[in-house]
Backbone and ligand atoms as CSV (ligand in chain L), in Angstrom:
chain,resi,resn,atom,element,x,y,z
A,1,UNK,N,N,-68.684,197.591,147.484
A,1,UNK,CA,C,-67.645,197.790,146.308
A,1,UNK,C,C,-67.566,196.774,145.430
A,2,UNK,N,N,-66.879,195.814,145.556
A,2,UNK,CA,C,-66.905,194.630,144.521
A,2,UNK,C,C,-67.518,193.469,145.071
A,3,UNK,N,N,-68.434,192.887,144.144
A,3,UNK,CA,C,-68.951,191.736,144.616
A,3,UNK,C,C,-69.202,190.942,143.406
A,4,UNK,N,N,-69.459,189.507,143.365
A,4,UNK,CA,C,-69.614,188.688,142.221
A,4,UNK,C,C,-70.946,188.828,141.625
A,5,UNK,N,N,-71.858,189.767,142.103
A,5,UNK,CA,C,-73.237,189.881,141.478
A,5,UNK,C,C,-73.150,190.110,140.004
A,6,UNK,N,N,-72.271,190.901,139.462
A,6,UNK,CA,C,-72.361,191.221,138.067
A,6,UNK,C,C,-72.111,189.953,137.110
A,7,UNK,N,N,-71.189,189.061,137.799
A,7,UNK,CA,C,-70.842,187.800,137.007
A,7,UNK,C,C,-72.103,186.935,137.067
A,8,UNK,N,N,-72.922,186.770,138.091
A,8,UNK,CA,C,-73.998,186.176,138.397
A,8,UNK,C,C,-75.027,186.694,137.268
A,9,UNK,N,N,-75.255,188.070,137.202
A,9,UNK,CA,C,-76.125,188.567,136.297
A,9,UNK,C,C,-75.850,188.237,134.884
A,10,UNK,N,N,-74.629,188.331,134.717
A,10,UNK,CA,C,-74.186,187.998,133.114
A,10,UNK,C,C,-74.404,186.534,132.836
A,11,UNK,N,N,-74.107,185.675,133.745
A,11,UNK,CA,C,-74.481,184.245,133.480
A,11,UNK,C,C,-76.035,184.018,133.416
A,12,UNK,N,N,-76.715,184.801,134.194
A,12,UNK,CA,C,-78.159,184.622,134.167
A,12,UNK,C,C,-78.824,185.199,132.860
A,13,UNK,N,N,-78.182,186.155,132.360
A,13,UNK,CA,C,-78.546,186.819,130.965
A,13,UNK,C,C,-78.237,185.811,129.905
A,14,UNK,N,N,-77.003,185.336,129.966
A,14,UNK,CA,C,-76.587,184.514,128.928
A,14,UNK,C,C,-77.328,183.153,128.867
A,15,UNK,N,N,-77.687,182.678,130.123
A,15,UNK,CA,C,-78.609,181.403,130.082
A,15,UNK,C,C,-79.935,181.786,129.432
A,16,UNK,N,N,-80.585,182.853,129.674
A,16,UNK,CA,C,-81.860,183.321,129.102
A,16,UNK,C,C,-81.715,183.336,127.576
A,17,UNK,N,N,-80.580,183.959,127.178
A,17,UNK,CA,C,-80.264,184.058,125.600
A,17,UNK,C,C,-80.244,182.669,125.014
A,18,UNK,N,N,-79.607,181.827,125.799
A,18,UNK,CA,C,-79.319,180.515,125.249
A,18,UNK,C,C,-80.721,179.715,125.166
A,19,UNK,N,N,-81.618,179.773,126.124
A,19,UNK,CA,C,-82.959,179.205,126.215
A,19,UNK,C,C,-83.702,179.739,125.043
A,20,UNK,N,N,-83.591,181.103,124.786
A,20,UNK,CA,C,-84.487,181.743,123.531
A,20,UNK,C,C,-83.938,181.202,122.372
A,21,UNK,N,N,-82.505,180.954,122.118
A,21,UNK,CA,C,-82.184,180.496,120.924
A,21,UNK,C,C,-82.564,179.052,120.722
A,22,UNK,N,N,-82.722,178.266,121.882
A,22,UNK,CA,C,-83.157,176.984,121.902
A,22,UNK,C,C,-84.583,176.784,121.338
A,23,UNK,N,N,-85.360,177.668,121.804
A,23,UNK,CA,C,-86.970,177.891,121.362
A,23,UNK,C,C,-86.912,178.226,119.935
A,24,UNK,N,N,-86.122,179.116,119.475
A,24,UNK,CA,C,-86.191,179.611,118.163
A,24,UNK,C,C,-85.769,178.361,117.170
A,25,UNK,N,N,-84.572,177.629,117.632
A,25,UNK,CA,C,-84.082,176.655,116.722
A,25,UNK,C,C,-85.107,175.358,116.716
A,26,UNK,N,N,-86.006,175.156,117.721
A,26,UNK,CA,C,-86.913,173.996,117.713
A,26,UNK,C,C,-88.116,174.431,117.205
A,27,UNK,N,N,-88.274,175.589,116.759
A,27,UNK,CA,C,-89.599,176.065,116.375
A,27,UNK,C,C,-89.900,175.492,115.009
A,28,UNK,N,N,-90.978,175.084,114.776
A,28,UNK,CA,C,-91.264,174.451,113.422
A,28,UNK,C,C,-91.590,175.672,112.415
A,29,UNK,N,N,-91.806,175.259,111.233
A,29,UNK,CA,C,-92.115,176.333,110.202
A,29,UNK,C,C,-93.399,176.993,110.500
A,30,UNK,N,N,-94.165,176.547,111.413
A,30,UNK,CA,C,-95.366,177.096,111.609
A,30,UNK,C,C,-95.293,178.214,112.757
A,31,UNK,N,N,-94.025,178.535,113.120
A,31,UNK,CA,C,-93.942,179.787,114.062
A,31,UNK,C,C,-94.137,181.002,113.380
A,32,UNK,N,N,-95.053,181.721,114.026
A,32,UNK,CA,C,-95.603,183.027,113.341
A,32,UNK,C,C,-94.238,184.079,113.304
A,33,UNK,N,N,-94.303,184.776,112.121
A,33,UNK,CA,C,-93.342,185.730,112.119
A,33,UNK,C,C,-93.357,186.792,113.340
A,34,UNK,N,N,-94.359,187.104,113.858
A,34,UNK,CA,C,-94.593,188.170,114.887
A,34,UNK,C,C,-94.067,187.362,116.107
A,35,UNK,N,N,-94.138,185.955,116.268
A,35,UNK,CA,C,-93.667,185.408,117.498
A,35,UNK,C,C,-92.127,185.321,117.348
A,36,UNK,N,N,-91.643,185.074,116.164
A,36,UNK,CA,C,-90.319,184.960,115.954
A,36,UNK,C,C,-89.556,186.305,116.179
A,37,UNK,N,N,-90.285,187.543,115.788
A,37,UNK,CA,C,-89.584,188.750,116.163
A,37,UNK,C,C,-89.555,189.081,117.541
A,38,UNK,N,N,-90.611,188.679,118.173
A,38,UNK,CA,C,-90.650,188.789,119.880
A,38,UNK,C,C,-89.634,187.981,120.444
A,39,UNK,N,N,-89.367,186.851,119.945
A,39,UNK,CA,C,-88.151,185.921,120.541
A,39,UNK,C,C,-86.817,186.605,120.215
A,40,UNK,N,N,-86.722,187.150,119.089
A,40,UNK,CA,C,-85.397,187.873,118.697
A,40,UNK,C,C,-85.260,188.975,119.618
A,41,UNK,N,N,-86.334,189.772,119.870
A,41,UNK,CA,C,-86.238,190.980,120.627
A,41,UNK,C,C,-85.879,190.565,122.205
A,42,UNK,N,N,-86.465,189.519,122.606
A,42,UNK,CA,C,-86.060,188.961,123.956
A,42,UNK,C,C,-84.630,188.674,123.949
A,43,UNK,N,N,-84.233,187.972,122.789
A,43,UNK,CA,C,-82.742,187.446,122.740
A,43,UNK,C,C,-81.850,188.758,122.797
A,44,UNK,N,N,-82.157,189.729,122.166
A,44,UNK,CA,C,-81.349,191.025,122.029
A,44,UNK,C,C,-81.375,191.597,123.386
A,45,UNK,N,N,-82.498,191.732,124.138
A,45,UNK,CA,C,-82.614,192.199,125.431
A,45,UNK,C,C,-81.651,191.473,126.379
A,46,UNK,N,N,-81.645,190.141,126.383
A,46,UNK,CA,C,-80.813,189.365,127.313
A,46,UNK,C,C,-79.439,189.414,126.930
A,47,UNK,N,N,-78.981,189.609,125.739
A,47,UNK,CA,C,-77.653,189.985,125.204
A,47,UNK,C,C,-77.171,191.226,125.663
A,48,UNK,N,N,-78.068,192.203,125.614
A,48,UNK,CA,C,-77.742,193.647,126.172
A,48,UNK,C,C,-77.417,193.529,127.631
A,49,UNK,N,N,-78.430,192.785,128.450
A,49,UNK,CA,C,-78.229,192.513,129.911
A,49,UNK,C,C,-76.857,191.954,130.230
A,50,UNK,N,N,-76.498,190.946,129.488
A,50,UNK,CA,C,-75.275,190.224,129.528
A,50,UNK,C,C,-73.983,191.229,129.351
A,51,UNK,N,N,-74.102,192.043,128.316
A,51,UNK,CA,C,-73.027,192.861,128.057
A,51,UNK,C,C,-72.843,193.897,129.138
A,52,UNK,N,N,-73.953,194.524,129.752
A,52,UNK,CA,C,-73.886,195.365,130.754
A,52,UNK,C,C,-73.272,194.880,131.991
A,53,UNK,N,N,-73.772,193.608,132.273
A,53,UNK,CA,C,-73.088,192.956,133.576
A,53,UNK,C,C,-71.560,192.740,133.460
A,54,UNK,N,N,-71.213,192.179,132.102
A,54,UNK,CA,C,-69.808,192.037,132.007
A,54,UNK,C,C,-68.983,193.284,132.030
A,55,UNK,N,N,-69.571,194.407,131.395
A,55,UNK,CA,C,-68.888,195.642,131.646
A,55,UNK,C,C,-68.657,196.094,133.033
A,56,UNK,N,N,-69.695,195.748,133.793
A,56,UNK,CA,C,-69.696,195.950,135.430
A,56,UNK,C,C,-68.704,195.167,136.056
A,57,UNK,N,N,-68.644,193.918,135.568
A,57,UNK,CA,C,-67.553,193.045,136.128
A,57,UNK,C,C,-66.166,193.361,135.665
A,58,UNK,N,N,-66.067,193.933,134.559
A,58,UNK,CA,C,-64.706,194.448,134.000
A,58,UNK,C,C,-64.334,195.540,134.899
A,59,UNK,N,N,-65.130,196.402,135.179
A,59,UNK,CA,C,-64.749,197.578,135.888
A,59,UNK,C,C,-64.309,197.203,137.351
A,60,UNK,N,N,-65.001,196.239,138.006
A,60,UNK,CA,C,-64.870,195.814,139.178
A,60,UNK,C,C,-63.302,195.013,139.291
A,61,UNK,N,N,-63.071,194.262,138.194
A,61,UNK,CA,C,-61.774,193.727,137.949
A,61,UNK,C,C,-60.671,194.631,137.829
A,62,UNK,N,N,-60.882,195.709,137.040
A,62,UNK,CA,C,-60.027,196.836,136.934
A,62,UNK,C,C,-59.551,197.440,138.287
A,63,UNK,N,N,-60.679,197.766,139.033
A,63,UNK,CA,C,-60.578,198.266,140.462
A,63,UNK,C,C,-59.757,197.285,141.323
A,64,UNK,N,N,-60.061,195.973,141.290
A,64,UNK,CA,C,-59.296,195.059,142.222
A,64,UNK,C,C,-57.773,195.090,141.841
A,65,UNK,N,N,-57.531,195.194,140.380
A,65,UNK,CA,C,-56.175,195.101,139.937
A,65,UNK,C,C,-55.465,196.255,140.419
A,66,UNK,N,N,-56.113,197.403,140.368
A,66,UNK,CA,C,-55.468,198.574,140.859
A,66,UNK,C,C,-55.146,198.458,142.425
A,67,UNK,N,N,-56.115,197.984,143.068
A,67,UNK,CA,C,-55.960,197.838,144.559
A,67,UNK,C,C,-54.778,196.697,144.834
A,68,UNK,N,N,-54.716,195.809,144.063
A,68,UNK,CA,C,-53.617,194.902,144.273
A,68,UNK,C,C,-52.256,195.543,144.069
A,69,UNK,N,N,-52.248,196.043,142.933
A,69,UNK,CA,C,-50.991,196.815,142.451
A,69,UNK,C,C,-50.535,197.790,143.701
A,70,UNK,N,N,-51.474,198.455,144.150
A,70,UNK,CA,C,-51.118,199.538,145.310
A,70,UNK,C,C,-50.861,198.730,146.548
A,71,UNK,N,N,-51.558,197.526,146.895
A,71,UNK,CA,C,-51.035,196.957,148.064
A,71,UNK,C,C,-49.739,196.271,147.926
A,72,UNK,N,N,-49.338,195.836,146.771
A,72,UNK,CA,C,-47.940,195.214,146.477
A,72,UNK,C,C,-47.061,196.421,146.553
A,73,UNK,N,N,-47.340,197.517,146.064
A,73,UNK,CA,C,-46.254,198.601,146.157
A,73,UNK,C,C,-46.084,198.996,147.707
A,74,UNK,N,N,-47.279,199.161,148.413
A,74,UNK,CA,C,-47.107,199.449,149.730
A,74,UNK,C,C,-46.171,198.333,150.567
A,75,UNK,N,N,-46.576,197.129,150.200
A,75,UNK,CA,C,-45.743,196.089,150.947
A,75,UNK,C,C,-44.249,196.162,150.648
A,76,UNK,N,N,-44.097,196.443,149.317
A,76,UNK,CA,C,-42.652,196.522,149.029
A,76,UNK,C,C,-41.979,197.712,149.709
A,77,UNK,N,N,-42.610,198.667,149.780
A,77,UNK,CA,C,-41.999,200.001,150.532
A,77,UNK,C,C,-41.963,199.580,151.997
A,78,UNK,N,N,-42.947,199.104,152.666
A,78,UNK,CA,C,-43.031,198.635,153.947
A,78,UNK,C,C,-41.700,197.673,154.320
A,79,UNK,N,N,-41.326,196.844,153.258
A,79,UNK,CA,C,-40.107,196.058,153.611
A,79,UNK,C,C,-38.772,196.930,153.736
A,80,UNK,N,N,-38.806,198.043,152.983
A,80,UNK,CA,C,-37.555,198.756,152.898
A,80,UNK,C,C,-37.561,200.002,153.853
A,81,UNK,N,N,-38.705,200.122,154.461
A,81,UNK,CA,C,-38.554,201.402,155.271
A,81,UNK,C,C,-38.086,201.131,156.799
A,82,UNK,N,N,-37.383,202.000,157.340
A,82,UNK,CA,C,-36.887,201.802,158.604
A,82,UNK,C,C,-37.030,203.099,159.472
A,83,UNK,N,N,-37.485,202.736,160.698
A,83,UNK,CA,C,-37.724,204.086,161.688
A,83,UNK,C,C,-36.371,204.167,162.570
A,84,UNK,N,N,-35.913,205.327,162.510
A,84,UNK,CA,C,-34.798,205.708,163.388
A,84,UNK,C,C,-34.993,207.097,163.802
A,85,UNK,N,N,-34.540,207.392,165.231
A,85,UNK,CA,C,-34.765,208.786,165.735
A,85,UNK,C,C,-36.047,209.377,165.318
A,86,UNK,N,N,-37.217,208.712,165.458
A,86,UNK,CA,C,-38.560,209.027,165.285
A,86,UNK,C,C,-38.887,209.414,163.911
A,87,UNK,N,N,-38.052,209.262,162.823
A,87,UNK,CA,C,-38.390,209.340,161.527
A,87,UNK,C,C,-38.154,208.188,160.565
A,88,UNK,N,N,-38.614,208.200,159.390
A,88,UNK,CA,C,-38.373,207.020,158.596
A,88,UNK,C,C,-37.291,207.328,157.553
A,89,UNK,N,N,-36.736,206.203,157.138
A,89,UNK,CA,C,-35.768,206.285,156.012
A,89,UNK,C,C,-36.045,205.100,155.115
A,90,UNK,N,N,-35.964,205.362,153.827
A,90,UNK,CA,C,-36.117,204.174,152.867
A,90,UNK,C,C,-34.841,203.573,152.210
A,91,UNK,N,N,-34.555,202.383,152.564
A,91,UNK,CA,C,-33.301,201.690,152.070
A,91,UNK,C,C,-33.509,201.344,150.576
A,92,UNK,N,N,-32.367,201.407,149.832
A,92,UNK,CA,C,-32.336,200.938,148.454
A,92,UNK,C,C,-31.230,200.027,148.685
A,93,UNK,N,N,-30.771,199.332,147.539
A,93,UNK,CA,C,-29.671,198.320,147.393
A,93,UNK,C,C,-28.589,198.786,148.168
A,94,UNK,N,N,-28.031,199.909,147.692
A,94,UNK,CA,C,-26.821,200.557,148.266
A,94,UNK,C,C,-26.911,202.054,148.696
A,95,UNK,N,N,-28.235,202.430,148.921
A,95,UNK,CA,C,-28.249,203.886,149.328
A,95,UNK,C,C,-29.543,204.002,150.380
A,96,UNK,N,N,-29.716,205.090,150.799
A,96,UNK,CA,C,-30.859,205.476,151.589
A,96,UNK,C,C,-31.475,206.754,151.365
A,97,UNK,N,N,-32.739,206.974,151.443
A,97,UNK,CA,C,-33.382,208.154,151.359
A,97,UNK,C,C,-34.225,208.600,152.438
A,98,UNK,N,N,-34.405,209.804,152.672
A,98,UNK,CA,C,-35.162,210.175,153.760
A,98,UNK,C,C,-34.455,211.491,154.494
A,99,UNK,N,N,-35.009,212.041,155.549
A,99,UNK,CA,C,-35.910,211.268,156.468
A,99,UNK,C,C,-37.476,211.570,155.814
A,100,UNK,N,N,-38.299,210.673,156.185
A,100,UNK,CA,C,-39.727,210.838,155.974
A,100,UNK,C,C,-40.512,210.978,157.078
A,101,UNK,N,N,-41.728,211.631,156.985
A,101,UNK,CA,C,-42.698,212.033,158.067
A,101,UNK,C,C,-43.301,210.670,158.606
A,102,UNK,N,N,-43.101,210.455,160.058
A,102,UNK,CA,C,-43.685,209.268,160.465
A,102,UNK,C,C,-45.119,209.376,160.602
A,103,UNK,N,N,-45.789,210.508,160.817
A,103,UNK,CA,C,-47.167,210.536,160.811
A,103,UNK,C,C,-47.898,210.274,159.495
A,104,UNK,N,N,-47.296,210.926,158.486
A,104,UNK,CA,C,-47.902,210.599,157.054
A,104,UNK,C,C,-47.683,209.348,156.629
A,105,UNK,N,N,-46.499,208.545,157.140
A,105,UNK,CA,C,-46.357,207.209,156.724
A,105,UNK,C,C,-47.358,206.226,157.383
A,106,UNK,N,N,-47.421,206.435,158.889
A,106,UNK,CA,C,-48.235,205.754,159.543
A,106,UNK,C,C,-49.779,205.702,159.461
A,107,UNK,N,N,-50.185,206.985,159.151
A,107,UNK,CA,C,-51.616,207.214,158.939
A,107,UNK,C,C,-52.098,207.010,157.592
A,108,UNK,N,N,-51.265,207.724,156.527
A,108,UNK,CA,C,-51.771,207.771,155.041
A,108,UNK,C,C,-50.909,206.844,154.387
A,109,UNK,N,N,-49.964,206.213,154.696
A,109,UNK,CA,C,-49.015,205.364,153.916
A,109,UNK,C,C,-48.343,206.188,152.775
A,110,UNK,N,N,-47.990,207.347,153.193
A,110,UNK,CA,C,-47.312,208.221,152.070
A,110,UNK,C,C,-45.960,208.556,152.621
A,111,UNK,N,N,-44.861,208.457,151.821
A,111,UNK,CA,C,-43.657,208.957,152.218
A,111,UNK,C,C,-43.449,210.292,151.768
A,112,UNK,N,N,-43.374,211.267,152.807
A,112,UNK,CA,C,-43.244,212.725,152.608
A,112,UNK,C,C,-41.935,213.128,153.177
A,113,UNK,N,N,-41.108,213.533,152.299
A,113,UNK,CA,C,-39.676,214.020,152.767
A,113,UNK,C,C,-39.877,215.180,153.755
A,114,UNK,N,N,-39.213,215.015,154.798
A,114,UNK,CA,C,-39.169,216.125,155.840
A,114,UNK,C,C,-37.971,217.243,155.453
A,115,UNK,N,N,-38.270,218.406,155.903
A,115,UNK,CA,C,-37.233,219.514,155.723
A,115,UNK,C,C,-37.191,220.149,157.085
A,116,UNK,N,N,-35.853,220.989,157.095
A,116,UNK,CA,C,-35.618,221.726,158.323
A,116,UNK,C,C,-36.760,222.691,158.575
A,117,UNK,N,N,-37.275,222.917,159.850
A,117,UNK,CA,C,-38.208,224.043,159.956
A,117,UNK,C,C,-37.703,225.415,159.787
A,118,UNK,N,N,-38.647,226.389,159.573
A,118,UNK,CA,C,-37.899,227.656,159.498
A,118,UNK,C,C,-37.030,228.020,160.857
A,119,UNK,N,N,-36.133,229.070,160.720
A,119,UNK,CA,C,-35.207,229.193,161.760
A,119,UNK,C,C,-35.856,229.386,163.219
A,120,UNK,N,N,-36.897,230.254,163.197
A,120,UNK,CA,C,-37.327,230.558,164.662
A,120,UNK,C,C,-38.032,229.300,165.354
A,121,UNK,N,N,-38.334,228.282,164.547
A,121,UNK,CA,C,-38.884,227.068,165.063
A,121,UNK,C,C,-38.128,225.952,165.268
A,122,UNK,N,N,-36.841,226.141,165.022
A,122,UNK,CA,C,-35.893,225.054,165.222
A,122,UNK,C,C,-35.737,224.457,166.545
A,123,UNK,N,N,-35.928,225.187,167.484
A,123,UNK,CA,C,-35.950,224.753,169.025
A,123,UNK,C,C,-37.148,223.674,169.264
A,124,UNK,N,N,-38.190,223.733,168.322
A,124,UNK,CA,C,-39.335,222.659,168.520
A,124,UNK,C,C,-39.019,221.447,167.852
A,125,UNK,N,N,-38.151,221.423,166.848
A,125,UNK,CA,C,-37.667,220.071,166.166
A,125,UNK,C,C,-36.745,220.229,165.120
A,126,UNK,N,N,-36.131,219.043,164.696
A,126,UNK,CA,C,-34.993,219.232,163.720
A,126,UNK,C,C,-35.730,219.189,162.325
A,127,UNK,N,N,-36.897,218.566,162.268
A,127,UNK,CA,C,-37.561,218.293,160.836
A,127,UNK,C,C,-39.033,218.687,161.028
A,128,UNK,N,N,-39.492,219.325,159.644
A,128,UNK,CA,C,-40.951,219.628,159.751
A,128,UNK,C,C,-41.526,218.941,158.431
A,129,UNK,N,N,-42.653,218.305,158.376
A,129,UNK,CA,C,-43.345,217.824,157.392
A,129,UNK,C,C,-44.139,218.819,156.538
A,130,UNK,N,N,-43.817,219.128,155.231
A,130,UNK,CA,C,-44.527,220.020,154.595
A,130,UNK,C,C,-46.103,219.545,154.287
A,131,UNK,N,N,-46.377,218.377,154.588
A,131,UNK,CA,C,-47.672,217.958,154.251
A,131,UNK,C,C,-48.622,218.186,155.428
A,132,UNK,N,N,-48.103,217.580,156.725
A,132,UNK,CA,C,-49.023,217.708,157.790
A,132,UNK,C,C,-48.513,218.772,158.880
A,133,UNK,N,N,-47.373,219.418,158.528
A,133,UNK,CA,C,-46.708,220.544,159.404
A,133,UNK,C,C,-46.259,220.008,160.685
A,134,UNK,N,N,-46.246,218.839,161.055
A,134,UNK,CA,C,-45.661,218.368,162.441
A,134,UNK,C,C,-44.357,218.552,162.363
A,135,UNK,N,N,-43.700,218.637,163.628
A,135,UNK,CA,C,-42.345,218.781,163.859
A,135,UNK,C,C,-41.809,217.604,164.428
A,136,UNK,N,N,-40.463,217.271,164.206
A,136,UNK,CA,C,-40.030,216.042,164.870
A,136,UNK,C,C,-38.565,216.235,165.325
L,1,ZN,ZN,ZN,-46.441,214.470,157.754
């Protein structure tokens, strides 16, 4: 998934570019135009490699930020959720919502509002989940 390889690749490409710049700077007037063009081509290639690696790292950072935001949201919900009579309720400052499906919350971390089952199935449970169809 994510690893720091992209940053390592970017740093390596930037280091190569810096070394090429050093060679070009220290070249005396006798450096052949063809050799100079070759060094500039190598420089452009190193900068392109660095750019790609930074774009890769940027995508990884965006993915990690999304995962962190989702984890924080789940942790916040987990603080406010309460299980009673086999189903979940979500506490707010001065109110409560629910009931929510215990299976969907415990397995998928989703709060799915339960509803009464169709009349012929009410002897099987008080609530039914519209997502997983389980009765409670
Ligand atoms: Zn469910």
